[in-house]
N, C-alpha and C positions, 0 to 999 in steps of 0.2 A: 582177506588181506588186511594189512594195517599200514597206513601211510600217514605221515605227519609233515606238513609243509610249514616250515619255521618262517617267522617274519623276516629273517635275513634273506629269504628268497624273493622278497618283495622289493620293489623299487624304493630307494632311499629317498628321503624328503629333506629339504632344507628347513631352516627355522621358521620361515614364513608359510610353509605348507605347500610350496611349489615342488614339482618333480625335478629331480637331478637327472636330466637326459631322457626322460620317459614322456610319451604322449598319452593322452586319455584314450582308453580302449574304444576303438571306433564301432565296436559291436553294440554299443548303447547310444540311445537317443539322449544326449546329455542336456540338450536344451529342455526337453520334456521332463527330464529328471529334475532339472533346476526349477521349472515352473511348479511341478507337483510338490517339491520339497517346500517351496515358498508358500503354496496353498496350504499345506499341512501345518507349517509353522504359524502363518498368520491366522489360521482358523483356531489353533490352540490358544494363541494370544488373545484373540477375540472372546473366546470362552472364558479364559482365566481372568482377564482383566475387566470384562464388561458383563457378559451374560451370566456367569456364575455368581458374581457378587450381587447381581440383581435378583437372584433366585430363579432366573429363567432356565438355566441348566443346573440340574440338581447334583449330578455326579460328573465331574470332569477329570479325565484321565489323559494327561498330556503325553504326547510322543516326542516332545522337544528333546533333541540330541539322538533320536533313534532313526532319523528319516533315511539316511543314505543307503545302508545296505538293503533296507526293505524295498526301496525304490528300484535298486539294481535288480534284486530278485524279481520284482514284479515284471520286469522286462524280459527275463529269462524263461519265465513259465508260460510258454506259448504252444506246447504240444497239446493234442486234442483231448487228452484225458488228464492233464496236470491238475493237481488240486493242492490247496494250501490250508492247513489247520492253524488258525492264527490265535492270538490272545488279545487282551484288552489294550495293549500299547502298539497295535498294528494298524492304526488308521492311515499311515503313509503307505503301506502296502495296499490297503484297500483302495485308496484313491488311485494308486498306480494300476490297480487291476480292473478299474472301471467304475468304482463308487463315485458318484458325483458330490461335489461339495454341498449342493442342496440336500441330497439325501443324508450326508453325514451330519449336517447341522440339524435337519429335521429329526434325525434319530436322537441326538443329545437333547433337543427340546421336547422329546416325547410327542411330537406332532404327527398327524396323519401323513403318510407318504414316506416315513422313515423305513429303515430296513426291516423293523419288526412291527410297524405300525403301532408304535407306543407300548408294545407289550414287554420289551426287555430294555436293560440299560443300553444307552446309545452306542457304546463301544464293545458290546458283545455281539460280534459280527456274523453275518452269513451273506452269501451272494451267489445265486446261480451264475454260471459262466457267461461272461461278456467278452471283453477283448483280451482276456488273460486267463489266469487260473480259476477253476471253481474254487469258491471259499467255503469250506465245510462249516456248518454251524457250530460255533464254539460256545462255551459256557463260561460263566464267571469263576468257576472253581479252578484254582491254580493247579496245573498239571493234568487236567482232564482232556486236554486237547491232543495228547500224545497217542493213546492207544487207538482212538478212531483213525488217526493218520496211518498207523500201521496196518489197520484192517483195510483201509482204502489202497494202500500200497500192495498188500497181498491180492486184493481184488484186481488190480491192474495186471498182475501176473496171471491170475486165473483167467481173465478175460482174453488175454493173448493166447495162452498156452492150452486152455481147455475149451474156451468158446471159439478160438480161432480168429479173434479180432485183431488181425496183424497191424492194422492202422494205428492201434493204441500202443504198439511197441515203442519204448523209449519214453513214454509218459511216466511222470514221477509225482510223489507226494512230498510236500515240504511241511514240517511242523515247527512253528515259531514258539519261543518261550524266553522268559527272563531267567537270570541266574538263580533267582529263588526257587524256580520250578523244578530245578535239577534235584531237589531234595524229595520230590514227590514220588509216590508209588507209581503214578501214571507214567512219569519219565522212565523209570527203571524198567517197568513192565514192557513199555514200547521198545526201549533199547534192546532188551532181551529178544523180543519177537523179531525186531528188524535185523539183528545180527545172526541169530540162529538160523533164520530163514534167508538171509542175504537179500532183503527186499529193497526196492527202489525208493528208499525213504531218506530224506535229508533233514537232520535236525539243525535248526538254527538258533543258537543261544545268544541272546543279546545281553551281555554282562555289563551292568552299570554299577555293579558293586553293592547294591542294596536290594533288600526285599522289604519294602516300606522302610523301616529303620534298621533292620537287621543286616549286618555287614556280611559280605560274601563268604568269609571263612567259617561262619556258623552254618552256612548251607552245604558247603563242600570243603573238605580238608584242603587248606592252602588257597582257597577261593579260586581255583582254576579247574573247571571240569574237564577241559581238553587235556591238560597235563595228566590228570588222574586216569584218563581213559586211554593213554598211549599203549597199554598192554591189552586192551579190549580186542578180541579177535573179530575179524570180518567187519571192522569199522575204520574207515578212512577219516583222517582228522585234518581240518584247517583251522588256523588260529591266527588272528591278526587285529589290526585297528580298523573299526567299523566307521571311523570318521575321516579317514584318508581316501580320497577319491580314487587315486591310483591303485592303492593296495586292496581297498574293499572290492573294486571291480574284478581284479584278478582272483581274489579269494572266491567271490561269488561264482564267477564263471567256471573255475576249475572244479569247485565242489559240485555244481549242477551237472557239468559235463561228465564227471566220474559216475554219478548216480544214473544219469541218462544213458550211459554206455552200457548199463547192466553189470557194473562191477560191485554192486552191493550198497549197503548203507553207509552213510557219511555224517559227520558232525561238523558244523562250522561254528566256531565261536568267535564273536566279534566284541571287542571292548568298545563301549560307548558311554557317554555322560548322560545322567538323568538330570536335565536342566531345571526341572520342576519338582515339587513334592510328589509323593506317590499318587495323590489325588488332590482335588481342589480343597479338601479339608485338612490336608497335611502341610504344615509349614516347613517341614524339613529342618526344624530347629536342632536336630541331632547332628547336623553337618556343621563342621567348623567353617570359619571364614576362609581359611586357606583351601579347604576342600571345594568350596563353592567357586573360588577363584580358579582352581585347578580344572574343574568341570567346564567353566566358562571358556577357558583357554582351548578346550578340545571340542568346542562346538562345531559340527560338521558343516554348517552352512557357510561360514566364512571360508573354510577350507575349499568347499565346492566353488564358491565365488572366485577365489584366487586361481583355482585350476581352470575354470572356464574362461576367465578374462585374460588368462595367459595365452590361450590358444584358440578358442573357439568363438569368443564374442568380445565386445568392448565393454567398458564400464558403463557407458551409456546405454548399451543393449540390457545390461543387468538392471539398471535402474528402470528402464522402460518395462522390463518383465515384472519388477516389483510393483510399479504403478498398475499394470494390467491386472495383476492378482488382487490388489487392493480394491480396484474397481469392481471386479467380479464378486468378491466377497461382500462387498457392500450391498450389491444387488441380491446375492444369495441370502444374507442376513434378513433383508427386508422381506423377501419372499417367504422365508422360512417362518418368520414371526406372523405373517399373514395367514399361514396355513392353519386349519382348524385343529382342535384336539381330535385324537382318534375317536371313532364312533363307538360310544359305550354300549350300543345295542348290539355290537358285533363281538363283544369281549369273550363270549363263550363259544365262539365259532373256531373251527380248526382243531378241536381236540381229536376228532376221529376222521378217518378216511371218508370222503364223500365222493362216490363214483361220478357225480356230475362235475366235480371239481377237485380232481386228484392233485396231490403236491406236485410241484414242478420238477423236483429232484428227489431221488431216493426211492428204493423198492421197485417192484416190477411194474406197478401201474404207471409210474412216471416214464417208463421206457417202452410203454405200449405192449407189454407182455401180459397176456391173459391166460389163465389156466381154467379148466372145466369147473363149473360151480359146485359140482357134487350133488348127491341125491340123498334125501333123508329116508328113503325107502330102503329097508334092509333086504339084501339079496345074498344070504350066506351061501357060499359054494359047497359047504358041507355042514352037517349038524353037529360036528365035533366041537366041543368046547375047548377053548385055549385060554391061557393065562393072559393077564393084562400085559405083562412084559413081552410075551410073544406077539400080541397084537400091536403094541407100540413099534416092535422091530418091523413087523410086516408092513405097517403104514409107513414108516420111514423108507423102507425098501421101494414101496410103490411110488412114493412121492419122489425119491431120487431118480427113479427111471423116467418119471414124467416131466420133471423140471430140472433142466441142466444147470440152472442158477442156484439150486439148493445145495448147501453145504452143512455137514454135521460135524461138530468138533467139540473138544473138551478134554479134560484129563482122563486118559485111559480108554478113550472111545475107539481107538484104532485096532490094532491086532488083538488086544485083550477083549475088545467088545463091550467095554463099559463095566464098571464094577457091578452093575445090576443086569448085565448081558443085553441091554436094550439095543446095542449096536453091533452085536456079534455077527462077524463074517461080512459086514457092510463095506469095510475098507477093502477086503479082498474082491468084492464085486465091482466097486466104483472107483477104487484108486485112492491114493493118499493125498490127493489135492481135493478131494470131495469129502472124504470121511478121515479126519486126522486128529492125532494128539496135539495137545497144546502144553505150553509151560504152566507151572503150578502158580497161576495167578488169575483169580476171578476178575480182577480189575481188567487184566488183559484179555480174557475171554470174552467178556460183555462188551468192552470198549472196541475191541477188534470186530466184533459182530456189528456194532453200530457203524463203524467205517465201511464194512462190506455192504451193508444195506444202503448206505448213502451212494455206493458205487454201483447200485443196481442189481445186487445179488439178494438171495434169500437165506440168511444165516439162521441155523438152528443149533445154538450151542447147548451143551449139557453142563449143569452145575451138579456135582455129585450128590450133594445134600443140601437141603434148604439152608441150613446155618452157614454153609460155606459161601453163600451168596452175599454175605454181609460186606466183604471188602469191595464188592461191585456196586454198592448202594448208590454212589454218585453217578456212575454210568447208567444205572437202571433208571434213576429219577430223570436224568437229562434226556435219555432216549424217549421216555414217555411224553415229555413236554416239548420235544423238538418241533413238531408240526405247528403247535400253538405258538411257540416262542418266535418262530420264523414267519408267522402269518401265512402259512401253507406253502412257503418256498421249499421246505425240506420235509421229508418223512423218513423214519428209520424202522420199518417193520421187521422185527426178529421174533423168533420163537424160542424162548428160554425154557427148556425142560428141567425141572428140579424135583427129585424125590425128597420125601420128608415123612415125618411121623413115626410112631413106634413100629416095631416089628419083633414080636415075641418078647424081646427085652428093649429097654429104652436106654437113653443117656441124654445129657444136656446138649451134645454136639451133633448127633445123627438123627434125632427124633423130633426135631423142631418142626412145627407147622407154620404158626404166625402168619397165616395168609392175610390177615387184616392189613399188614404193611403194604402189600401189593394191590388189595382191593381199594386202598386209600390213595395209591399213587395215580397221579394224573396221567391219562392217555394209555394205560395198560389194560388189556382184557385179561381176565383171570379165569382159568379153567380148572375144576377139581373133580375129574371123573371118579366114579366109585366102582366101575366095572369095565370089562374088556370092550363091550360094544360102545359105550360112550367115549372111552379113551380113543378109539378109532375115529369116531365121528367128529369129536372135538379137535383132535390133533390135526385131521385133514383139513378142517375148516381154517385152523390157525395157519398151516403151512401154505394154503392158497389164499390167505388173506392180505390185507394192506395195513394192519395195525400191529404194533407189538403186543406179544402175548406171553404171560407167565402160565406154564402148563405144569400143574402139580401132579406128580405120580406118587400116590401114597405107598409106602414101602410095604405096609401089611397087605395091600391089595395086589401087589405086583404078581404074586403067585398063589393068592388065597383061592380056595375052592369056591367060595360064594361069588367072587368076582368073575369067575370064568363064564364066558358066553361063546356062541359061535362067532366066528369072524364075519362081520356083516357085509363084506364086499369091498372091492377096490374103489367104488365110487361113493360110498357111504360117508356123508358128511352131516353134521348137526349145526343148526344155528346157535350162536351164543345168546344167552338170555331165555332159553326154553327149558323150564324144569321138567322133570318126569314124575308123575304120580305113580309110586311103586306099589302102593296098596290103597284101595278106596276105603272110605269110612265116613261116618256122620257124626261122631261124638267128640273127636279130638283131632286137631291139625298138628303134625309133627314136621318141622322144617329143619332139614339137615343136609349134609353132603360128605363126600369122601368116605373114609372108613366108618364113619358113624351110621351110615345108612343101614348096613347089615345089623349093626347092634340095635338100632331102633326097631327094625323089623322083628328081631328076635324078642326084644322086650315087650312089643305089643302082643305077640303071640302068647307070651308066657302069662301076661296079666289079662288076656281076653279082651283087650281094648279094641273098640271099633274105630281104629285110628286111620286117618288119611295121612300117609307118609309121603312127603315131597322131597325128592332129591334134586337140589337146585342145579346141579351140574357146572354151573358158572356162577361166579360172584360178581364179576364186572363185565357185562351187566348181569343183574339178577332178575328173575321172573317174578316181578311184583304182582302181576295180574292173576297168575295161577294161585299164588299165596293168598291174596285177598279174596279170591272166590271161594277158596276152601274155608278161610277163617270165617266168612259170613255164613257159611253153611254149618260149621261145627260149633262156632262161638267160643272155642277153647284152643289155645295154641302153646306148643312147647317147642322151643328152638334149641337144638343140640349141636354142639361142635366141639372139636377136639382142643382147639386153641384156648388160651385163657379167657376165662368168662368176662373178666373186667377189661372193657374196651374192645372186646372181640367183635366179630362181624354180626353176631347175634344181637348186639345192642342196635345196630342199624336196622335189622329186620324188626326188632321190637318197637323202635321208634316210628317206623313206617307204618306198622299195624296200628299202633296207638293213634297216629294222626289220621289214618284213612278209614279205620274199621272200629274206632273205639265204642261206638254205640251198639255194635254187634257182639261185644264180648260179654260173656257170662262169668268169666273168672280172670284173674290177673294173668298177663303175659308172663310166661315162665322161661327163663334161660338156664341151660345147664352146660357148663364148659369146665375147663381145668382151673384149679386154683392158681394164684399168682406165684407159681414156682416153675423151674424147668422140669422136663421129664427126667425122673431119676433112673439110675442104672438098675437098681434092685427091682426084680419083678414084684416083690411084695410091696415095695413103696410105690411102684408105678400104678398099681391097682387103686392107690388112694389119690392119684392125680388124673389120669386119663379117665373120662367117663366110661363106665362099665354098664353092662346089661342090668345089673341090679340097681344102679343108681337111676338109670333112665326108666326102668319100670316103676320105681318108687315115685319118680316125678310124675309119670303118667297117672298113677293111681291117685296121687294127691290132687291133680287137676280134675280128674273125673269125679272126685268126691266133693269138690268145692260147691 
């Protein structure tokens, strides 16, 4: 559907901001709204005028002018699974949803007891459910809050319709953002997801006319995103003044009611003034004196005061409220300043899942859902060898049957069964709510997966090729750090499957490996199986785990004869960080992974080397103990990988060996990778880039002769 509610549908106001014949909506606790608005405003002023100039608050992002609509919405989000995805100017909403002023100030002071325990900027919010909505962990990246909100909204529907949790019916997700964020890929991706699927998601755009100094018409044509979206299908629109208590209350209530009633997505745009600079280091000198005066005249706090003292309280009551707030904040300031700095000895905690202390929200562990741990003993039901892609499909099938919270999705994974056939027939078996196609947006695929994980599901998105994951870099990085950034309040365990590498021929777009990017990413486990058996064991461990995983599927190995093994059984699972010695030897250690394992075995056979070949199987973590034991035995080591040699993961291995086993070496540590160019399309040229059996054999011979 498409619906637009014009401002003419709202109550008219007089010049002094009072209502012409209308009363304040009784559905709201207006005294609480007033008190919280004053708390937010005076807290901003305390930071801007005192704590930031003294250097005690390093980054200050004021919400002055944005308070009213946020506080109205905080009182409307009371359903059991409501959630909000906020941005850095959402402290009024946070206070309305249950954040205490002490927590807010401690966060900006980077003291112990803040919402991230000093790990993140004070206004990068997160909050498990209290007396209102769950607040999804946001990031400082503009626009990154939208696709996780879409994933959360989809998870609400899934939990109601598939898991049968009828008590969650009517819950919604709300995504807040400023007018600048509507130019981001995250906004458009989430808008596409929410409208094509008609999800219970409300977009709230607070339009203050500026993105730092860039004016609105540079972000969206005409500077009015609501006007531009009037032809968007399956999107209801509300547009009005976010500083007028009468109008803003009706706008907020109608928009929330629409989404809560199951009528699909909606967008509420409210115009508000930004009464401060973008941050404490922004003087806003780009605004004219007339613009500043116009903004000041639209301050929602005087309008709120006039509305309340007209009908609900006296001027003396308002003044008493002001004094009460100032007394509270004085005590809060003193207590926050007495708080210690965050404990430096704990700064490396909460990168990974700890079964003794799981995250409070997100993933299966937080909901008390446990899956069988799996078994590292192979029990093949038949000796028949199958391809890696068949094994991946079989593993997904088994895990979908076991875990009704597992969802598999991506471009073409539905009826087509994936461009590599890894999901063939799975949608027919499990339905299109569990195995489904997505829009062509990797930002949307991964961001939606993050939101689903935060809502207690296990998402397993597919990215068709490694290179295609680049648009999702922001979401991938934020997903890996979420447990650490929120001091274990939240986690988002997802399993991202992505094929890559050469296959018969190469090219710069489909043949990228570049696994070092993800090995370096905080909070991600990285699997790189070389064969059917390992693919089954590592994928099962990932899908039953509680950390985000990048699962590489090498294109050359998906149907390669060498990679075929018997299916190891429905319970077979491998621990991460456990390498396999594929060939024993005493003269040379070869460390490798993925498609290079086969080539290294062939090269060793051709040159007659007594080489111990180690298939790492996982890069994060990697099995240092097995590698060191082998190096100390052979005293020579060759590291081979398909990725660029410069800065590749082989450099990490070489550095670790040099640090831990230097005195055991009889020859220099040797690395062999690709030169610093993409994989070319020409097979002839590709032979000069991707390590070949001949090049590996030559490197082995040189080391043995040293």
